[in-house]
N, C-alpha and C positions, 0 to 999 in steps of 0.2 A: 555587622557584616561588612567587610571592607573590600571584598573582591569576589569575582566569580571564578570558579564555583565556590559556594560557601563551604565552611568546614564540615557541614552536615553531610557532604558528599564523600566523607571519609578519605580525604587526601587524594582526590582524583587529580592527577597532574596534568591531564589533557582531556578536554572535552570531546575531541575527535582525533582519531589517529591520523598519521601523516597521509593516509589514503584520502584522495580527494573524491568527494561524492557529488552527485548531481541532483537537482530538483527539476522536475518537469510537472506540468500542471494541467488541471482539467478546465474545460471551457464551458461555463454555464450561462453564456450570454444568450444563446438561443436566437441570435440575430447576426446581422453583419458586424464584423469587428471594427472598432475605430480605425480610420484610414491611417493614422500614424502609430498603430500598435506594433508594427514591425512584422506582422504576419505576411506570409507569401501566399498570394491568391493563385490557385491553379489556373483560373481563367487568364491571368496575365502571362501565362506561359503556353497558351494555345489550347487549353482544354475547352471543349464546347459544352459538355454537360447536356447534350441533346438526345442521348441514348442511341445515336446513330454513328457518330464519328468514333474512331478508336482513340481514346484519351490517354492510353498507357504512356507514350513517350512524353506528353505534356506534363503529366503527373510526376513522372521521374525527373523531369527538368525542374519542376517546382521543389521537389525534394532536395535536389542538388543545390538549388539556389538558396535554400533555407540554411545550409551549413554556415557556421560561424567559426572563426578561429580566434579564440581569446587566450591563446597560450596555455598556461597551466590552469587558468580559470575556464575549464571546459564545460560551462553550464550548457543546458540544452540549446539546440539550434532554434531558430524561429519556427513557429507553428506553420504547417501547411494547411491552408484553409479551403474548404469546399463550399462555395455558395450553392443554393438550391439547384438541383438538376440530377440527371441520370448520367453517370460516367461509366461508359463501356470500356472495359479493360480486357486484354488478351494475354497478359503476362503478370508475373509477381511484382508487387510494389515493395521495394526495399531501398536501403540507403547504403551506398558505397562511395569511396572517394575516386579520384581520377585514376588511381592505380588499382582499383578493384578491391581495396581493403574494406571490409565490413565496418560500419560505424553505428554508434548508438545515437540517442537523442533524435528519434524520428517521431514526430507528433502529427498525426493526421486528424483533423478536426473538421467536422461538417457544421452547417448551419443548424440542422437538427436531424434526428433519425427518421423523422416523417417527411422531410424534404430533400434529403441527399441520399442517393443510391449509387453504390458502386456495383456494377452489373457484369457478370461473367456469362457470355453468350452460350447458347446451346452447343455442346460437343466442341468446346474450344481446345485446340491442339495443346497438348502438354498436360491437360487436366482429365484425360479420359481413362487413365489406367489406375484402378483402385490399388494396385500393388506398388505404385510409384506415386505417392501423394505429392501434391504441389499446392502451395499456398497462394491465396489472392494477396494478402498482406503478410509480410515477413519481417519482423523486427530482430535486431541483432545486437551483439556486444561489440564494443570497440576492444582494442588490445593495448592496455596502458603499459604493460611491462611483462617480462617473462616470455617463455616460449609459446608458440601458437598451439602446442599440444599439451601444455602443462595441465596436470590433473586428469589427463585422459580426454580433454575437450578437443574438438576439431574446429578451431577458429578459422582456419584457411578455407575449409570446405563448407562449413555450416554457419559460421559466425557465432559459434558457441563461446561462452565465457561467463564471468561474473562482473563484467563492467558494462552491463546493458542498462546504463542509467538514462532516465528521461524518455522512455518509449511510451507513447500514448496513442490510443485510438478512441475517438470520442464523437458522439453525436452524429452517427451515420448508420446506414443499412448496407449490408453486403448481401447480394442476391446472386445465388448460384443457379444457373439455368440448367435444364435437363441435359442428360448425356455427359455429365462431368463426375463420374464416380470417384475420381481421384482428387477432387478439389478439397482443399482445406480453406476455411473461411479466414482465419487469422492463425498463423504460427507465431505465437507470442513469446518473446523472451524479454524480461525486464528485471532490474535489480534496484532495491532500496527505495526508489520513488518511480512508480510507473503504474499505469492503469488502463483498463478497458472500461469505458463509462458510456451509458446511454446509447448502446449499440444493439442493433438487431441483425441477426445472421441467419439466413434462411436458404434452404436447398430444395429444389424440385424433387418429386418423388423418385427414388432410386438414384439420386444424384448426391454427391458430397461424401467425402470420407470422414472428416472431423470438423466440427464447427469451430472449436478453439483448441489447438494443440499447444501444450506447454510441456514437451518432452525432452527438449535439448538441455544440455548442461548450461547453466543451472537456473531454473526459474525461481523468482522471488527474492526478497519479499515484494509482493505486488498486490493490486486490488482489482477485482472485478465487481462493478456496481451497476445496477440497473441494466442487465444484459439478458437478452432473449436469444435462444438458439432453437431454431425450428427445423426438423428434418436431420439428415446426415445419418451415417452408420453409428458414429459416436458423437455425443454432444460436446462434452469437455473431456480432455484427456491430459493428465498430469503425470510426470515421472520425475526421477531423481530423488535423492535424499535431502537435498537443500533447495531453497532456503525458506520455505513456508509461503503459503498463498492464502489470501483472504477473499471470500466471496459473500456478497450481500445483495439481496434483491435480484437473484438470478433465476430465470425460468427456462426449463428445458422441456421440449415436447417433440414427439414423433420420431425419436431415434429407433433404428432397426436392431442394433446390437446392445449398446449400453448408453445410458444417459450421462452419467458422471463416473469417470474412472480415475483412480489414484493408484500409482505404483511406487510406494515408498516415501512419498513426501508428507508434509504436515499441512492439512487443510483446516481452516476455520470458516464455518458456514453459518449464515444467518438469513432467515426468510428465503430459503431456496425451495422452488416448486418444480416438481417433475411429473410430466404426464407422458406415459409410455406404455407400449405393449411388450417391451423388452426388459432387460435388467435395469433397474433404476440406478443403483449405486453398487460400484465394485471397488473395494479397497483390497487390491490384489497383492501388495507387497507386505511381507511380514514386519517391516519397519515402518509401515504407513500408519499415520494417525488422521482420522477424520473426526472433527468435533462439529456437531450440528446443533443449532438452536433454531427451533421452529421449522423443521423440515416437513414438507407436505408432498406426499407421493399419491398419484392416482394412476392405477394400473388399468390398461385398456383391455387386458385379458384376464379372465378369472383364474387361469392356471399359471400366471406369471409369477416368477420369483423376484422379489423386489430388491434384495441385497445379497451380495457375495462378499463376505468379510474374512480376510485372512491376516489382518493386522490388528489395529486398535481402533475402536469405534466408540465415541461417547456421544450420547444423544439426549437432548431434552426437548420436550414439546413436539415430538414426532407424531405425525398423523398419516396413516397409510390406508387407503380405501380401494376397493375393486370398482370396476366400471359399473357394477350393479349398485354401488353405494354401500355395500356391505363392508364392514371393517376387516382388515386382514387379521386382527386380533381374534375376532369372532370365528373367522374361517380357519385359522391355523391353530387355535387352541392355546395361545400363549407361548408358542415356541419362539426360536430366534427370528422366524419370519414375521412375527408380530411386531408391532411398533412400540413394545415396551421400552420406556426410557432406562438408560443405565450405561454401564461400560462393558463392551463386548471385546473379548480377546480371542480372535480367531473364531472359526465356525463352531468349534466344539467346546468352547469355554465361555461361560456367561456369568458375570457377577453384577448383581443389581445393588444399587446403593441410593441413599437419599440425599447425599451431599452433592449439590449442584450450584451453579452460579444463580444468584438471587437478586441482584441489583436490577431494577427496572432501567430500560433504555429509552429515554425520550427521543423524539425526532430532532435531528440537527436543524437549527434555524436556517431557513432558505437564504441563499445569497441575494442581496438586494440588487435589483436590476431596474433602475428608473430610466426615464427618457434620456436621450444622448446629451441634451444640454445640461444635465446635472452630473455629467462626468467631467473630470479635469485631468489633463495630462501634465505630468511634472515638467515636461519639455517646454510647454507653453509658458512656464514661469522661470525658464532659464536653465534648467538641468540639461546636461549634455552627457549622454551615455558614451561610454568607452573613451572619454576624454581625459580622465584622471582629475578633472576639476571638481572642487568641492560643491556638491549639490544640496547641502543642508538647507540653505535659506530658500532655494527654489522648491524643495519638497515641502518645507514648512508653509510656504506661500500657497501652494496647491491645497494643503490641508486646511488652511484658513480662508479659502476662497468661497466657501459656502457650498462647494460641491458635495454630493453624497457619495460619489465614487471617485477615488483618485487612483490613477493608473500610471505604471512606469513602463514605457515602451521598451522593447527588447534591448538589452545591453547591460553594462556594468556601471553602477553609480557609487560614488564615494561620498561618505558623510563624515563630519567631524564632531557632531554633537547629537544628543538625543532628539528624536522626532516624536513630539507629543500628538496623539490622535484625538481631535476634538469630537464632541458628542455628535456633531452634525454628520461626520463621515461614517458611513455604514459599511463601506467595502473598500479594501486596498487590493488592487490587482497588479501583480507583476507579470508582464507580458514576456515571460522567459527572461527574467532580469535578476540581477544579483546586487546586493547592497553590501559594501565593504567600509570598514572604519578606516579613516585616514590615519597615517602615522602622526599627523599633526592634530591630534584630537584636542578638543577643548577641555579645560580642567573640570568642567561639570559632567563630562561623560566618564563616569567611573566604571570599573569593571563590572560592578553589581547593578549598574544602571542599564535599562534596556535600550538597544538601538531604537526600538519603537516602544513607546510607553502609553498604555491604555489605562487611564486613571479616572475616567468619568463614568457616570451612569448613563442610561439611555438605551436606545434600541440595539439589538445584537450587531456585532461587528465581525465581518469576515475578512481575514487576511489570507491571500492565496497566491500561488505561483511565484514565490519569492525565495531566493537563496540568500541567507544571512551568512555572509562569507568573511571570516576573520582568520583564515588559515595562515599560519606563520606570524601571527600578530599576538599581542598580549591578550589574556583571557578576557572574555566579554560576554555579557548576557544579551541574548537576541531580543526577547519580548518581555516586558514587564507588565503584569496584569494586576492592577490594584483596584480598578473601577468595578462598580456593581454590574455593569452590562455583560451580557453573554459574549464570549469570544469563540470564534470558529477559526482554527488554523487548518488550512487545506492545501496540501502539496507545498508545505513550507520546509525548506532545508536549512538546518543549522550546521554549518561547517566551520569548526574552530570557535564556535560560540555555544553557550547554553541555549536550548530551545526556548523555554518559557519558565518564568517564575511567577506562579499564581499566589498572590498575597492573601492573608486571612480575609481581607475585604473584597477580594476578587469574586466576580460572578461565575456562573457555570462556564465550563471550558469543554470545547469539542475539538477533537483532532481527527483528521482523515488523511491517510497516506503521507505521513510526516516522518522526517528523518533529520538529524542523526544525533543531535546534542542531548545532554541530560535535562531533566526537569526537576523543579522543586515545587511541590503542591502543599498549600496550606489552606485552612479554612474548611467549612462544612459544606460548601456547594459542591455539586457533582462534577466529575471529570469522566468524559466518555471518549474513547479512542477506537478507531478501527484501522488496521494496517499501520502499526507503529513500529518503526525500526530505530534502534539506537545502538551506537557503536563507540567504544572507548573504555577507559579505565574507571576505577572508582564505583560509586553508586550512580546508576543511570536515572532512577526515578526515586526521589525522596518524598514519601507521602506522609505529611504531618497532619493526619486527621481527616482526610477527605475520602468520600466514596469514590472509587476509581474502578472503571470497567474498561477492559481492553479486549477487543476482538481481533485476533491475529497480532502476535507480538514476536519480535525477533531481536536478539542481542548478538553482539560480536565482541570478542576480546575477553580478557580476564576482568570480570567486573561482578558486582552485586547488582542484579537486574532491578530489584525494587527493595526499598527499605520502608517498612510500615512502623510508624510510631503508634502510641496509644490513641485509640479512637479512629484509626484508619481502617478502611474496609476495601480491600483490593481484590479484584477478580481478573484472572487471565484466562480467556476463553480461546484456547488454541495458541501455541507458541513454539518457538525454536531457539534454543541457546547454543551458541557456538563460541568456544574459548579460543580456538585457533592454535595457540602455543602453550606448552606446559608452563604453569605460573611460577614465578620466583617466590611469591607469597600467595598461599591459597586464600580464596574468598568464598563465602557461602553464596550460592546462587540467589537466595532471597533471605531477607531478615524480617521477622514478624515479632515485634515486641509484645510484652504482656499488655492486654487490653485492646489489641488489634485483631482483625480477622483477615485471613488470606485464603483464597481458593484459586486453584490452578489446574489446567490441562495443558501439557506441553511435552516436547521431545527434546533430547539433548543430542547434538551431532558431534562426533569426535573423530578427527582425521589423524591426530598424532597421539602416540601412547603418552599418557600423563596429562593430556590437555582435557581434563574432565573435572567436574565438581565432585568433591568428597562429601560436602555438606550441601544439601539442597534447600532446606529451610532451617534457619537458626533462630533461636529465641533471643539471642544476644543483641543488645542495642548498639554495640560498638564493633562488632565483627570478630571479637575474641571468642575463643571456644575452650572453656574450662571443661573438666570431666563431667561436672554436673550439667552444664549446658548441653554438651553433646549427648547426654543421656535422654534429653527431651527434643533433640533435633531430628529432622528427617534426613537420614543418611543415604548415600548412594546404594548401599547394600540392601536398603529397605524397598528398593524400586526395581521393576522389571528392566532387563537389559535391552538395549537397542544398539547392536554392535558393541563398540567400546563405551557407548554412552548409555543413557537411561531414558525411559519413557514414563510419564506420569499421566495415566488416563483419568485421573480425578483425585484431587487432594484438597482437604479443608483443614485448616488449623486455626485456633483462636476462638474469639467470641462469636456468638450467633450473629447472623447478618441483620443489618438494619436496612430494610428495603426502601426506605424513603430517599 
C-alpha cells in the first residue's frame, strides 16, 4: 500500500467532494470547561441564570460572539456554554450575522441537563398561538452557494437548506411554562454532523406544540441521543424525503396527539420508549421508512391505537403494552396493531420475515473524564491556533506529557508529521478545532500514514470534536488504528482525508456522528457505528472480514457504499443512498463477495432522472457485472419503488450471521 486511498477502494479518485463539510461535537465533560477551551460563556455576556432576569439578549450576544471567520475553513464556531442556572428567555435563540442572514454552526451546551434550565415563562408573547408555532431554540443552514430558493427551500425566511453543519444542543433542559400552546422546544435543522444529546424538553399540561420539530428542508443526517420529551401535542415531528435521521435512547411521554411522527423521511431508531394515551407512532408519508430496534410502547388508554403506518416500517424487538399491563398482541389478536416483528408496507399489507439484523451491539466505552490536572492543552506546549505555524512538536509534547486527556482549543492547527498517541492518553478533545497537513510535510508522513496513529494496547481511546482537514491537498489517511485498544471516534470529520484504517491487529472500533471520508476495516474485531455519513466516489467502506453494524447510514455521490470480502458480516439498520448526478460509469450500491454476509434496510432518494442504482447488491468482488453475476445480483427492478428510487425494507444475502 503506497498511498491513500488504497487500491481496494476501486479507484476512488477523491475521498471527499469539493463540497466543504463541517464537524461539530458533543460535550461530555459534565463540568466547567477548561478556561482556555475557546468556549463563550453566556455569563460573560450578561446572562444571570437566576430565573428572574430576561437572559434572551445576553444569550444572543454570546451566540454572536462565538462566530468565527476562517475563510473557506468554515468549521463550527466556538461553543456557547451555559453554567448551572435557570435562564429565562422570551424569544427564539438563533444565529444570524450582522446583516440578518441565517448561519449554521450554533452549539448550545450546558453544564448538564440536571443543572441548566432554559425557561419560557407562562403565556409568553409570541408563543401562545397553536396555529403559529414558535421555537425556543432554532437552528438553521448557512447559504454556501446557489439561490436562496434553490430546490424549493426558503433560506431567506426560514433558514432552510442543506448547509446546516455543526448545529448542536446538548446537556440542558428546556422548560415550557403553561399558557404557551404554540411553543416548540427545538426547531432543529442539521446536516452531516449535528446532534441533540443529553437534553430534556418538557411542557406544562396543555402547553407546547412540538417538543422537537425537524420539518424544514432538509433535516439530516443527524443524531438524537439520550433525549427525553415530556408533554406537548406532538413529541418529535420529522418531514421531507432527505436525508435520514438516527435516534437512540429517546423517551417520549405524555403527548396529546402523537408521540413520534414521520412524513416521508428515513428514521433509524434504537431503544426508543414511548408512554402515551395518544397515537405512539405515525409513519404518514408513503415514502417514509421507519426502522426500529427495541421499541417499547406503553399505552395509557386501553382503546388507544399505537401505530398508523402508511409507508414502510421494519421492526425488531418491539414490545407494546396497555396501561393494564396486558400486551397489545393479546388484545388485538395478532393484527397489525400487535407488536409482531416484521416489515409493514402500509396499513393493508403485511409481510413477516425471519431475516433481521443479528449482530450484538456492545455499549460504547465511556469518554474518560479525570480531574483537571490530568488534562493538557496543546497551546501550553507551544501550539498556536490559526497562526499557520507548524504545531507538530507541540502536539507531540502534550501527548508525551503524561496527561490522560489532551485537548486542542478552538481554531485551526497545522501539522507536518504523524502524531503518535501513547497508551497513557485516553482522550483527545478538539474544542471545535481542525487539523490540517502542511504543504511542507515530513517524508515520514506518507499518504497511507495516519495524521493520528493509534498503535498501542491499553485502555479505550476516545477522539472527538476534531475535523481532519486536507481539502485541496494530496490524499491522506486521517486515523491509523493498529493497536489492540478500543477506539471511539465521536464527531470526527474527515474532509479530504480517509476517516480511518483499522488494521488486522486493531481493536474494537466505535463511531458516532462521523463524516465524511472512506474507511478500510480489517481484522475480526467488531465495528459499531451510529449516524455515519460518507460522501465521495469509489468504495466508501471496504470491509475485509470484520463484523460491522451501522445504525443510520447515509451516502452521497456515485459510489459503492460498502464492499464486503469473504468473512465480512455487515448490517445496515436504516439508511439513505443519494447519487445526486447520473453516473458516467455505473457502480453497484453494495458488493458482497462469496463467503460474506450482508443485511440492510434503507431507501434510495433520486432527484434527477438516471441518478439511481441499477444494481443494489452485486456478488462481484471487482465491481464488474457479467451476465452470470447479474443473474444472482439484487437489481433495482427487484425492489419496491420510492419515487424514482427504491426502498429496501429488509434484505439479507450471503452466509448466516456470526453473532459474536
